[in-house]
Every structure is written in C-alpha cells, then in structure tokens.
N, C-alpha and C positions, 0 to 999 in steps of 0.2 A: 493760304493753305497750300502746303507741298502736294505733289503727286502721291506720295506715299500715304499721306492722311487721308486723301481723297478715296485712294483706293481701299484702304481699311474700312473707311466709312461704307464704301459701296457693298463690299463684302459682308460687312455686319449686317446691312439692311437685308441683302439676300437671304442670310442665314435667318434672320428673324421672321420674314416672309415665309421661307421653307418651314420653320418650326410652326407657325401658325397654321399652314395648310396640312401639316401632317397630325396636328393635333386632333381634328375632326374624324378622320378615318381610324386613327388609333383608339380612340375614345370609344367608337362605335365597334371595334373589334375586341374590346376588353371583355365584354360578356361571353363571346363566342370562344376567346383564349381560356376562360377560366376551366370548363369542361368540355370543350369542343362544341362547335355550332349545333343549335337546337332546331334551326330551320333554315330554309333555302336561302333567306335573305341574310342571316348571319354567315352562312356558307359563302354566299357571293362576297361579301365584305372580307372573309378571312382570305379568300383566292386573291382577292383586289390587293389587299396589303402585303400579301407574300410575294405576289408577282411584280407589282410596282415597287415598293420601297425596300424589299429583302432580296429581289433577283430571282426567287425560286419561280419555276414555271412548270407546266404539264402535268406529268403524273404526279411529281412531287406535292405540289400545291392541291391538286384534287383530293390526293390520299389524305394529307394533312387536314384538309378542310371538309372531310365527309360528314355529313349530317348524322348525329348521334342519335340512336334509337332511344325511345321516351324511357325505357327501363334502365338505361346506363345512368341516367341522371339521379337516379335514387341510391345509387351505390355509394 
C-alpha cells in the first residue's frame, strides 16, 4: 500500500470519527434549535454547540441561546 493510500484512509477514519462525535451534541441541540432553548439544559447545549463547533463565543452565543419564556412557545 502506498503512502498516499494510507494517508487517505487515515483522513477518512478521522472524518468518520468526527462525524460520530458530532452526531450526539447536534441531535441534543435539535429541539433547542426549533424554537429556542426551553430550559437551562437546552441553553447549555446550545452554547456548547455554538462555541465548540461553530466558533461563536461570549455574548453572541449567550444571546442566541437565551432561554425562551413559556408564552413564546405557544406563538
């Protein structure tokens, strides 16, 4: 096997592992993304996803992941 094939296989393995690791937090954030986080746990997941995977941090992540009031969900 050539070095190029080995490198391609290694990169593919890393990408598959990264996709598997991303699937869990993104699935957990799905409900929070629909209408905004409904509780502090969903808000924490939202901040984690925005900060870690998308590069948002600080005030922007805090504003985007603010817990929505109960009456906002019925609109």
